[in-house]
C-alpha positions in Angstrom: -35.3 -112.9 -75.6 -35.0 -111.2 -78.9 -31.3 -108.8 -79.4 -31.3 -106.8 -82.1 -27.9 -105.1 -82.9 -28.2 -102.4 -84.6 -25.1 -100.4 -86.0 -21.7 -100.5 -88.4 -19.0 -102.6 -89.1 -17.6 -103.4 -85.8 -21.1 -104.2 -84.7 -21.1 -106.8 -87.8 -18.0 -108.4 -86.5 -15.6 -106.9 -89.8 -12.3 -108.7 -89.4 -13.0 -111.8 -87.4 -12.4 -114.6 -88.8 -14.7 -117.0 -87.2 -18.0 -114.2 -88.0 -19.1 -114.1 -85.0 -17.6 -110.5 -83.8 -18.5 -109.3 -80.0 -22.2 -109.5 -80.3 -22.3 -113.2 -81.5 -20.2 -114.4 -78.7 -21.3 -112.0 -75.4 -24.6 -114.0 -76.5 -23.1 -117.1 -76.2 -21.6 -116.4 -72.8 -25.0 -115.5 -71.5 -26.4 -118.5 -72.3 -23.6 -120.3 -70.2 -23.2 -123.8 -72.2 -27.4 -124.0 -71.1 -30.2 -123.7 -73.0 -31.6 -120.0 -72.8 -34.3 -118.7 -75.8 -32.1 -116.2 -77.0 -32.2 -114.9 -80.6 -29.7 -112.6 -81.8 -30.4 -110.4 -85.3 -26.5 -108.8 -86.0 -27.6 -106.0 -88.1 -24.3 -104.0 -88.1 -23.6 -102.5 -92.0 -20.0 -101.7 -92.6 -19.5 -97.7 -93.2 -23.0 -96.4 -91.7 -22.8 -93.5 -89.6 -25.7 -92.2 -87.2 -27.5 -90.4 -89.9 -28.0 -93.8 -91.6 -28.8 -95.8 -88.8 -31.6 -93.0 -87.3 -33.0 -93.5 -91.1 -33.1 -97.6 -91.1 -33.3 -98.4 -87.3 -36.9 -99.0 -86.9 -37.6 -100.7 -90.0 -35.3 -103.3 -89.1 -36.8 -103.8 -85.5 -40.0 -103.8 -87.4 -40.3 -107.7 -88.2 -38.1 -108.7 -85.8 -39.4 -108.1 -82.4 -43.0 -108.5 -82.3 -45.1 -106.8 -79.7 -45.9 -109.5 -78.0 -42.1 -110.8 -77.7 -39.2 -110.2 -74.6 -37.4 -107.8 -77.6 -34.2 -105.3 -76.9 -32.0 -103.1 -78.6 -28.2 -102.6 -78.4 -27.0 -99.8 -80.3 -23.1 -99.1 -81.0 -22.2 -97.3 -83.9 -20.1 -93.6 -84.1 -16.9 -94.7 -85.1 -18.1 -93.5 -89.0 -18.9 -90.0 -88.0 -15.8 -89.3 -87.7 -14.2 -90.0 -90.6 -13.0 -87.2 -93.0 -14.0 -86.1 -95.9 -12.5 -82.9 -97.2 -12.1 -81.9 -94.3 -15.1 -82.3 -92.5 -16.0 -84.9 -90.9 -19.1 -86.9 -92.2 -21.3 -86.3 -89.7 -20.8 -83.1 -87.7 -20.6 -83.5 -84.1 -23.9 -81.7 -83.1 -25.9 -83.7 -85.9 -24.3 -87.1 -84.3 -25.4 -86.0 -80.6 -29.1 -85.0 -82.1 -29.3 -88.0 -83.9 -28.2 -90.2 -81.1 -31.0 -88.7 -78.9 -33.6 -89.1 -81.6 -33.1 -93.0 -82.0 -32.5 -93.0 -78.1 -36.0 -91.3 -77.5 -38.2 -93.3 -79.5 -36.8 -96.5 -79.0 -36.7 -96.9 -75.3 -40.6 -96.3 -75.4 -41.1 -99.4 -77.2 -38.4 -102.1 -76.0 -35.8 -102.1 -73.4 -32.4 -100.3 -75.1 -28.1 -100.4 -74.4 -25.7 -98.2 -76.3 -22.1 -99.2 -76.6 -19.5 -96.3 -77.3 -17.1 -96.5 -80.6 -14.4 -98.1 -80.3 -10.7 -96.4 -81.3 -8.8 -97.2 -84.0 -5.6 -96.9 -85.4 -5.2 -93.0 -85.7 -4.4 -90.8 -83.3 -6.1 -87.5 -84.3 -9.5 -90.0 -85.3 -9.5 -91.9 -82.1 -9.3 -88.5 -80.4 -12.2 -87.2 -82.1 -13.7 -90.8 -81.0 -13.2 -90.4 -77.5 -14.7 -86.8 -77.9 -17.8 -88.2 -79.7 -18.0 -91.5 -76.7 -18.2 -88.5 -73.9 -20.8 -86.7 -75.6 -23.0 -90.0 -76.4 -22.4 -90.4 -72.6 -23.9 -87.3 -71.6 -26.8 -88.1 -73.4 -27.7 -91.8 -72.9 -27.4 -90.5 -68.4 -30.1 -87.9 -69.5 -32.2 -90.4 -70.8 -31.3 -93.4 -68.7 -30.0 -95.3 -71.3 -27.1 -97.4 -69.9 -24.1 -96.5 -71.7 -20.9 -98.7 -72.0 -17.6 -96.2 -72.9 -15.1 -98.9 -74.9 -12.9 -96.3 -76.0 -11.1 -95.0 -73.1 -10.9 -99.0 -71.7 -9.7 -100.0 -75.3 -7.2 -97.2 -75.4 -5.4 -99.2 -72.8 -5.2 -102.2 -74.2 -2.4 -103.6 -75.3 -4.2 -106.1 -77.8 -6.6 -104.0 -79.3 -4.3 -101.5 -81.1 -1.8 -104.7 -81.6 -4.8 -106.7 -83.1 -6.6 -103.3 -85.2 -2.9 -102.5 -86.6 -2.1 -106.0 -87.9 -5.8 -106.2 -89.6 -6.6 -103.3 -91.9 -5.9 -100.4 -89.1 -9.7 -100.3 -88.2 -10.9 -103.2 -87.6 -9.5 -106.0 -85.5 -9.6 -109.8 -85.9 -10.8 -112.8 -83.4 -8.6 -112.2 -80.3 -9.6 -108.3 -80.7 -13.3 -109.1 -80.9 -12.9 -111.6 -78.0 -11.4 -108.8 -75.9 -14.5 -106.2 -76.6 -17.0 -109.0 -76.0 -15.5 -110.0 -72.1 -15.9 -106.1 -71.1 -19.8 -105.8 -72.9 -20.5 -109.2 -71.3 -19.5 -108.2 -67.8 -21.2 -105.1 -67.9 -23.9 -104.2 -65.6 -26.2 -102.3 -68.3 -25.7 -106.4 -70.2 -25.8 -108.3 -67.0 -29.4 -106.6 -65.9 -31.1 -108.7 -68.7 -30.2 -111.7 -67.6 -30.7 -111.4 -64.0 -33.9 -112.7 -63.8 -32.6 -115.6 -66.0 -32.0 -117.9 -63.1 -30.1 -121.1 -63.7 -30.7 -124.2 -62.1 -29.5 -127.7 -61.8 -33.1 -128.5 -59.6 -35.2 -130.9 -62.7 -37.6 -128.9 -64.3 -40.8 -129.8 -65.9 -41.8 -128.4 -69.4 -45.4 -127.1 -69.0 -47.3 -125.0 -72.1 -50.4 -122.6 -71.8 -52.7 -121.2 -74.2 -53.2 -117.4 -72.9 -55.5 -114.0 -75.1 -54.1 -111.2 -75.4 -54.8 -109.6 -72.1 -53.2 -112.4 -70.4 -50.2 -111.7 -72.7 -50.3 -108.1 -72.1 -50.2 -109.1 -68.1 -47.2 -111.2 -68.8 -45.1 -109.0 -70.7 -45.5 -106.6 -68.1 -44.0 -108.7 -65.6 -41.1 -109.0 -67.9 -41.9 -112.4 -68.6 -41.7 -113.5 -65.1 -45.3 -114.2 -63.8 -48.8 -115.9 -64.9 -51.3 -112.5 -63.9 -53.7 -113.4 -60.7 -57.0 -115.5 -61.6 -60.0 -113.1 -61.9 -62.8 -113.6 -59.1 -64.9 -116.0 -61.4 -62.0 -118.4 -62.6 -60.7 -120.5 -58.6 -58.1 -122.7 -61.4 -55.1 -122.3 -62.9 -54.3 -124.7 -65.6 -51.0 -125.4 -67.0 -51.1 -128.3 -69.7 -48.2 -130.9 -70.2 -48.3 -130.9 -74.1 -47.5 -128.6 -76.9 -50.4 -130.1 -79.0 -52.9 -129.1 -76.5 -51.7 -126.1 -75.7 -51.5 -125.3 -79.3 -55.5 -126.4 -80.1 -56.4 -124.1 -77.5 -54.8 -121.0 -78.6 -55.3 -122.1 -82.2 -59.0 -123.1 -82.0 -61.1 -121.5 -78.9 -59.2 -118.2 -78.0 -58.8 -117.1 -82.0 -62.9 -117.4 -82.2 -63.2 -115.9 -78.3 -64.3 -112.2 -77.7 -62.8 -111.9 -73.6 -59.1 -113.2 -75.7 -59.2 -110.4 -77.9 -59.5 -112.8 -80.6 -55.8 -113.7 -80.5 -54.4 -116.6 -79.2 -50.3 -117.3 -77.9 -48.9 -121.1 -76.6 -46.8 -119.9 -73.9 -43.6 -122.5 -72.7 -42.0 -122.4 -69.1 -40.4 -124.4 -66.9 -41.4 -125.1 -63.1 -39.3 -127.1 -60.4 -40.4 -130.7 -60.4 -40.8 -130.4 -56.7 -42.8 -127.6 -56.4 -45.1 -130.2 -58.9 -45.3 -133.1 -56.9 -48.0 -131.7 -54.3 -50.4 -131.5 -57.4 -52.1 -134.5 -59.4 -51.6 -134.3 -63.2 -55.6 -134.8 -64.8 -56.5 -136.0 -68.1 -59.8 -134.1 -69.0 -60.2 -136.4 -72.9 -57.5 -138.0 -75.0 -54.1 -138.5 -74.2 -52.7 -135.1 -74.4 -55.3 -133.4 -73.2 -53.3 -133.8 -69.7 -52.8 -130.5 -67.1 -52.4 -129.3 -63.9 -55.2 -127.9 -61.8 -53.3 -125.1 -59.5 -55.6 -123.2 -56.5 -55.8 -119.6 -57.8 -54.3 -118.7 -54.3 -51.7 -121.1 -55.4 -50.3 -119.0 -58.3 -48.5 -116.9 -56.9 -46.3 -119.8 -55.7 -46.4 -121.1 -58.7 -44.9 -118.4 -60.4 -41.8 -118.9 -57.7 -40.8 -121.7 -58.4 -40.9 -120.6 -62.6 -37.4 -121.5 -63.9 -35.8 -118.9 -66.5 -38.5 -116.8 -69.0 -42.2 -117.4 -69.7 -41.5 -117.6 -73.8 -43.4 -117.0 -76.5 -44.1 -120.7 -78.9 -46.3 -119.3 -81.2 -49.0 -116.7 -82.0 -52.3 -117.1 -83.6 -55.2 -115.1 -84.9 -58.3 -114.9 -86.8 
């Protein structure tokens, strides 16, 4: 899973001497001390408004979230929209709403999206404007069916957040404040839903690999990287392999020359319960690295149910 966190200085973690902010902390907590393949991109830029983010968000994700991967986007911005310059907010309320709607409508067509609202600051009048903006942002997210987390209301009730902000620069907290914010996001159903299918198990697993073509990769992505698609009538067996080098050779040297594979080769990696695999023998079909399991097509659904976590993409090859 690759997650882009796009927003302002609060996404950046400005003021945190540990340089983790809330985004680094929630990714660490999501892993729970166990190995999970999460790539975390902190794309917070100090001082940016919704207008700035509307301009740059797509170019930011384009090189980081490939079409074949399990990409996700978390947006969080709004505080800078409410800053007064010459008696006017940097971005008018109606324009902030318009920017958010455009960003979310576009982004949700590409990847799963979450929106974390703007936090309060040590300025009562400005916090009122932030809270008002947060209410409107919540309405837009509800309209677009994008999960929204109102942190302004929650943090206004906090004893720690205003203390942290006041003792720092009046806007940003230090490590303890970001820790509190991270706990709020970590316990949010919207965030937790992204990880509900990443099953953790203390049972022994076996790491397997499989080279797939373009169409099969599209079907794997449709399953949220949880299952391999059913075999076609002329495919009586499913062949996961035991060595990465073997899968790389198939993807690079065979799939990229095969029209049925779309001339693309992907190397997938996944964990399967060892107990389940006991019923199958390891087959050697060449040299010592050419080892694979022969799973009958009718057993593939059960095989998928014994995959722990998600199917990961290790490499991609094309002509």
